[in-house]
C-alpha angles and dihedrals in degrees: 000000000000119000134161123211105203093188101057135049127241113265116245130214115184122199111209103189110231093007103064129242137306127215125213100173105121108131093357125160090251090055086061097052110133143175093285091060089053089051090054095055112107109226096178110128092002112145098194137359110225119195134173135222086233090074090054088057096050096085087066087068095062134036094233099035115153100183094122090054089049091054092046092052094044093050090047091051091048090051092050090049093049092244117145118241123223122193129194105199091212101174110194114194090199089065101040140353120258093243090059097038098046101079094039095050093045091054092047090050093047090059097051132093093215125029130188118195135159117239091231091043091055091048092052094047103036108009092247105140104178134049089247091053093049091050089051089053092047109034095147105073113090088221122028115184115197113194119202106186115242091353098072141252136279126207121201117202138156088276094057131262135317128196124200119182120233124248117261103246134180093230116222095169133351100204112116097014094113093052090047090052092051092049092051093047096049091051095052133094120224118026093256092047091049092053089048093049089049091053091046093054093043091050092056090049095049091053096062143040091223121108090223113039116225106263089210086068090062111109091028123111114274105195104313094332128087109219114206120237116259115260123221118240 
């Protein structure tokens, strides 16, 4: 889908290495996404619809924001088309307080097939401090992935739970590692392989300030971990 909103500016997110990030999203075009935009999305040949809790927060940035309605319609269309839905909880305190975000993000996660959430994120939102407690809070998703920083990640499925430790990495910058993990996971095969692929991609991202890690670095040592080179599909 490609659409232009002539009445609203493009939102801006600036990464300032070593000093965090800055948001300039108030009144952005994305904050005005609505059901008609979801209807315009072409779901033919789409393997999975991946959405973020950040989108659910965007309506707080404009008085007439319709981002939640956009998500509702997009998820409904995916369900009707038999396309699995993946949700990254992605709570951003700069966009909305945990007390406001908690029920909205929990409802969004409960309606997904695959959910990604940080252990500390879930504790801040819902008071669930362990992977088991988070699974008890979110029993609905077919796959629940709980990320615990440099400890590792646990996936809960109908077959039980699997834990894969994170790589040891000399972290240069953490921005983007969560998205890299989700991308690696969604491209994997078995549950354990998906977790490993998520860690591999996250490790490459953690080791650079670049938005796109140098693929020639794949296969090199990242911290104390050797990250395999990506394979073409």
